[in-house]
BAMAR-842673 format. One line per field, with one value per residue (C-alpha): residue number from 1; x, y, z. Coordinates in nm, 3 decimals, padded with zeros to 5 digits. Layout:
# residues N
resi <- c(NUM,...)
xx <- c(X,...)
yy <- c(Y,...)
zz <- c(Z,...)
# end
This chain:
# residues 192
resi <- c(1,2,3,4,5,6,7,8,9,10,11,12,13,14,15,16,17,18,19,20,21,22,23,24,25,26,27,28,29,30,31,32,33,34,35,36,37,38,39,40,41,42,43,44,45,46,47,48,49,50,51,52,53,54,55,56,57,58,59,60,61,62,63,64,65,66,67,68,69,70,71,72,73,74,75,76,77,78,79,80,81,82,83,84,85,86,87,88,89,90,91,92,93,94,95,96,97,98,99,100,101,102,103,104,105,106,107,108,109,110,111,112,113,114,115,116,117,118,119,120,121,122,123,124,125,126,127,128,129,130,131,132,133,134,135,136,137,138,139,140,141,142,143,144,145,146,147,148,149,150,151,152,153,154,155,156,157,158,159,160,161,162,163,164,165,166,167,168,169,170,171,172,173,174,175,176,177,178,179,180,181,182,183,184,185,186,187,188,189,190,191,192)
xx <- c(-00.532,-00.419,-00.592,-00.465,-00.710,-00.640,-00.860,-00.912,-01.149,-01.049,-01.359,-01.313,-01.671,-01.797,-01.999,-01.692,-01.578,-01.909,-01.915,-01.573,-01.623,-01.894,-01.678,-01.398,-01.623,-01.721,-01.401,-01.247,-01.530,-01.426,-01.070,-00.923,-00.577,-00.574,-00.347,-00.514,-00.353,-00.541,-00.420,-00.486,-00.289,00.008,00.290,00.309,00.477,00.288,00.505,00.706,00.809,01.145,01.217,01.430,01.189,01.274,01.616,01.627,01.362,01.425,01.368,01.171,01.356,01.178,01.390,01.123,01.176,00.831,00.531,00.481,00.718,00.488,00.217,00.419,00.526,00.166,00.069,00.320,00.253,-00.133,-00.369,-00.614,-00.626,-00.946,-00.985,-01.201,-01.285,-01.532,-01.588,-01.502,-01.515,-01.560,-01.259,-01.077,-00.943,-00.562,-00.364,-00.512,-00.440,-00.077,-00.055,-00.231,00.025,00.332,00.221,00.209,00.570,00.714,00.529,00.568,00.920,00.817,00.953,01.351,01.617,01.514,01.164,01.086,00.802,00.477,00.559,00.150,00.031,-00.254,-00.326,-00.733,-00.835,-01.202,-01.326,-01.564,-01.690,-01.955,-02.105,-02.330,-02.467,-02.568,-02.299,-02.373,-02.338,-02.100,-01.830,-01.854,-01.516,-01.340,-01.443,-01.339,-00.995,-00.940,-01.014,-00.732,-00.531,-00.554,-00.505,-00.171,-00.069,-00.165,-00.376,-00.758,-01.028,-01.309,-01.586,-01.719,-01.961,-02.084,-02.334,-02.495,-02.528,-02.848,-02.750,-02.640,-02.997,-03.047,-02.869,-02.622,-02.547,-02.830,-02.869,-02.917,-02.554,-02.408,-02.520,-02.420,-02.048,-02.081,-02.194,-01.925,-01.635,-01.812,-01.804,-01.422,-01.301,-01.473,-01.318,-00.993)
yy <- c(00.962,00.623,00.285,-00.057,-00.325,-00.694,-00.883,-01.240,-01.371,-01.619,-01.554,-01.207,-01.203,-01.318,-01.152,-01.028,-00.867,-00.723,-00.569,-00.433,-00.259,-00.059,00.038,00.127,00.344,00.562,00.552,00.708,00.981,01.096,01.109,00.832,00.694,00.307,00.021,-00.310,-00.653,-00.977,-01.257,-01.530,-01.322,-01.344,-01.564,-01.530,-01.791,-01.859,-01.744,-02.011,-01.799,-01.801,-01.438,-01.325,-01.026,-00.933,-00.839,-00.510,-00.266,00.003,-00.190,-00.469,-00.795,-01.166,-01.491,-01.522,-01.375,-01.347,-01.089,-00.983,-00.686,-00.445,-00.524,-00.437,-00.113,-00.029,-00.109,00.137,00.403,00.380,00.530,00.216,-00.108,-00.279,-00.646,-00.774,-01.149,-01.407,-01.609,-01.964,-02.180,-01.894,-01.749,-01.595,-01.816,-01.933,-01.707,-01.399,-01.559,-01.605,-01.241,-01.168,-01.363,-01.218,-00.894,-00.953,-01.076,-00.845,-00.511,-00.648,-00.657,-00.846,-01.149,-01.134,-01.128,-00.741,-00.615,-00.343,-00.130,-00.195,-00.076,-00.026,00.131,00.347,00.234,00.179,-00.183,-00.245,-00.568,-00.571,-00.960,-01.160,-01.509,-01.777,-01.730,-01.395,-01.189,-01.298,-01.695,-01.668,-01.367,-01.337,-01.565,-01.380,-01.047,-01.138,-01.280,-00.919,-00.742,-00.923,-00.911,-00.525,-00.534,-00.724,-00.497,-00.169,-00.097,00.027,-00.177,00.044,-00.182,-00.437,-00.459,-00.798,-00.910,-01.228,-01.475,-01.622,-01.933,-01.979,-01.951,-01.604,-01.292,-01.158,-00.825,-00.519,-00.151,-00.206,-00.372,-00.116,00.158,-00.028,-00.047,00.316,00.421,00.238,00.410,00.705,00.605,00.532,00.842,01.073,00.921,01.029)
zz <- c(00.075,-00.031,-00.057,-00.114,-00.199,-00.129,-00.355,-00.283,-00.545,-00.797,-01.024,-01.223,-01.281,-00.931,-00.651,-00.480,-00.821,-00.880,-00.546,-00.547,-00.904,-00.741,-00.486,-00.696,-00.923,-00.607,-00.493,-00.806,-00.844,-00.489,-00.596,-00.423,-00.530,-00.487,-00.573,-00.646,-00.571,-00.703,-00.487,-00.753,-01.033,-00.788,-00.680,-00.291,-00.096,00.247,00.539,00.703,01.019,00.970,01.093,00.785,00.769,01.113,01.025,00.913,01.078,00.819,00.464,00.325,00.372,00.306,00.210,-00.062,-00.402,-00.501,-00.605,-00.214,-00.201,-00.438,-00.169,00.110,-00.045,-00.112,00.237,00.382,00.179,00.226,00.487,00.395,00.340,00.216,00.221,-00.049,-00.023,-00.072,00.207,00.186,00.509,00.734,00.607,00.322,00.028,00.075,-00.194,00.033,00.346,00.212,00.153,00.513,00.680,00.517,00.617,00.990,01.006,00.766,00.940,01.313,01.451,01.758,01.661,01.655,01.923,01.998,02.015,01.728,01.597,01.425,01.106,01.014,01.334,01.288,00.982,00.883,00.778,00.614,00.478,00.191,00.152,00.005,00.146,00.132,00.480,00.648,00.780,01.102,01.033,00.739,00.784,01.163,01.189,00.936,01.078,01.443,01.325,01.123,01.446,01.614,01.330,01.330,01.722,01.689,01.421,01.597,01.316,01.336,01.213,01.087,00.973,00.697,00.422,00.357,00.089,00.123,-00.189,-00.201,-00.449,-00.780,-00.925,-00.839,-00.943,-00.694,-00.825,-00.794,-00.744,-00.384,-00.334,-00.589,-00.356,-00.039,-00.182,-00.296,00.017,00.192,-00.021,00.061,00.422,00.427,00.231,00.472,00.761,00.648)
# end
């Protein structure tokens, strides 16, 4: 079982990365193979919908020569994609959005002169996120967007773990949140 982690936090020691650390520790204990990509450490241009990627259904093709190609290769060879992100303004930060947008065009061969396959069909997607509101008010827009994303890509959306930050004057990470993250990792790996 291989997992691709798309991490969208700009803060290395922030809430999302603290939660993700607990997730990864459990996934490693359970023998998961994974690759992690930190969006803020990468140079990934936003998609311009030029359809250059639609010319070859067998190989990766994009007009941009940037850091995206390894992400695409990892997702292609993975069973599960974990999107780990803080929620800013009801959605993920821009650098992660660039990656998500590029994955759509590079994996769905629907946009050219001829209609082709959905290359990520059957892969599972999960969300691990943090936000300042409760999930029902803070993360629901992103979750609904990712459900539609999966439907379009013919992937399976399988769930979200969202933990709330109660403010800058409070400690975010605690044993309960670490247990939630570990349990989420165990749930994902048991489903494969």
